[in-house]
C-alpha positions as CSV (number, residue, x, y, z in Angstrom):
1,M,10.0,4.3,-5.4
2,V,13.4,5.6,-4.7
3,K,15.4,3.0,-2.9
4,K,17.8,5.4,-1.2
5,N,16.7,7.8,1.4
6,K,14.0,5.4,2.6
7,I,13.5,5.7,6.3
8,P,11.5,2.9,8.0
9,V,8.9,4.1,10.5
10,Y,7.6,1.9,13.4
11,S,4.7,2.2,15.8
12,D,5.5,3.7,19.2
13,D,3.0,1.3,20.8
14,D,4.0,-2.1,19.5
15,D,7.0,-1.5,17.3
16,S,5.1,-2.7,14.2
17,F,6.3,-1.6,10.8
18,L,4.2,1.2,9.5
19,G,5.9,2.2,6.2
20,F,8.6,4.5,4.9
21,I,9.2,8.2,4.7
22,I,11.3,9.3,1.7
23,N,13.1,12.6,1.2
24,D,13.3,13.5,-2.5
25,N,15.1,16.8,-1.8
26,T,12.0,18.9,-2.4
27,T,9.3,17.1,-0.3
28,W,8.9,14.3,2.2
29,Q,6.7,11.4,1.2
30,A,4.8,9.0,3.5
31,V,4.5,5.7,1.7
32,T,3.0,2.3,2.5
33,I,5.3,-0.6,3.3
34,F,5.3,-1.5,-0.4
35,G,5.9,2.1,-1.5
36,Y,2.4,3.3,-2.4
37,L,2.2,7.1,-1.8
38,I,-0.1,8.1,1.1
39,S,0.8,11.7,1.3
40,L,3.4,14.4,0.4
41,T,4.5,16.7,3.2
42,T,6.9,19.5,3.8
43,S,8.8,18.0,6.7
44,R,10.0,14.7,8.0
45,N,8.0,15.1,11.2
46,E,4.8,15.6,9.2
47,A,5.5,12.5,7.1
48,E,6.1,10.4,10.2
49,A,2.9,11.7,11.7
50,V,0.9,10.7,8.6
51,L,2.3,7.2,8.8
52,K,1.6,6.9,12.5
53,E,-1.9,8.1,12.0
54,K,-2.8,6.5,8.7
55,G,-0.2,3.8,7.9
56,P,-1.8,0.7,9.4
57,D,-5.4,1.6,8.3
58,Y,-4.4,2.7,4.8
59,L,-3.9,-0.9,3.7
60,K,-7.4,-1.7,4.8
61,G,-10.4,-1.2,2.6
62,I,-10.9,-1.9,-1.1
63,W,-8.1,-1.7,-3.6
64,Q,-7.9,-2.5,-7.2
65,Y,-5.4,-4.7,-8.9
66,Y,-4.6,-5.2,-12.6
67,D,-4.9,-8.9,-13.5
68,K,-2.3,-9.4,-16.3
69,D,-3.9,-12.7,-17.4
70,E,-7.4,-11.3,-17.7
71,R,-6.2,-7.8,-18.8
72,D,-8.6,-6.0,-16.5
73,W,-8.8,-4.2,-13.2
74,F,-10.6,-6.0,-10.3
75,P,-11.5,-4.9,-6.7
76,C,-9.5,-6.6,-4.0
77,V,-8.4,-6.5,-0.4
78,I,-4.9,-6.7,0.8
79,K,-4.3,-9.9,2.8
80,Q,-0.5,-9.5,3.3
81,A,1.9,-6.7,2.5
82,F,5.7,-6.9,2.4
83,E,8.2,-4.4,1.0
84,Q,8.6,-6.3,-2.3
85,R,5.3,-8.3,-2.5
86,V,1.6,-7.9,-1.8
87,V,-1.0,-10.8,-1.6
88,V,-4.5,-9.7,-2.6
89,N,-7.9,-11.5,-2.6
90,R,-10.3,-10.6,-5.4
91,T,-13.6,-9.3,-4.1
92,N,-16.7,-7.5,-5.4
93,T,-16.9,-3.8,-5.3
94,L,-18.2,-3.9,-1.7
95,G,-15.1,-5.9,-0.5
96,Y,-16.9,-9.2,-0.1
97,Q,-15.3,-12.4,-1.5
98,D,-17.6,-14.2,-3.9
99,P,-16.8,-17.9,-3.9
100,D,-17.6,-18.1,-7.6
101,D,-15.1,-15.3,-8.4
102,Y,-12.5,-15.8,-5.7
103,K,-8.9,-15.5,-6.7
104,Q,-5.8,-14.9,-4.6
105,V,-3.0,-13.1,-6.4
106,V,0.6,-12.3,-5.5
107,I,1.9,-9.1,-6.9
108,E,5.7,-8.8,-7.0
109,D,7.1,-5.2,-6.7
110,P,3.7,-3.5,-6.9
111,T,3.4,-0.1,-8.5
112,E,0.5,2.2,-9.3
113,N,0.3,0.4,-12.6
114,D,-1.0,-2.8,-11.0
115,L,-2.3,-1.9,-7.5
116,I,-4.3,1.2,-6.6
117,K,-6.4,2.4,-3.7
118,S,-10.1,2.6,-4.6
119,T,-11.7,5.9,-4.0
């Protein structure tokens, strides 16, 4: 993610941090708080609207992370997200944590090479 031109967006209701919008000189991007692309838009207002509508809920649901130790992708849920770090819990494909397979992982500077939204 481009570090310059990042504009933080906060909720109008409770002033919680929703994510960033980024202007790359051709489009505007609405991205999660750790930089994962939610949507490309043509204007700043559209990008802000996407974050205000989808930002908080976008982190919910099932994601997949790449476990470098096991060299494989696993389903997970995001427990905490920060600009430079994400904490995930391994789950099954339905998003439930199996005590026999539980693992909590901290991903530093996550990218689409190690953390992706499940479809």
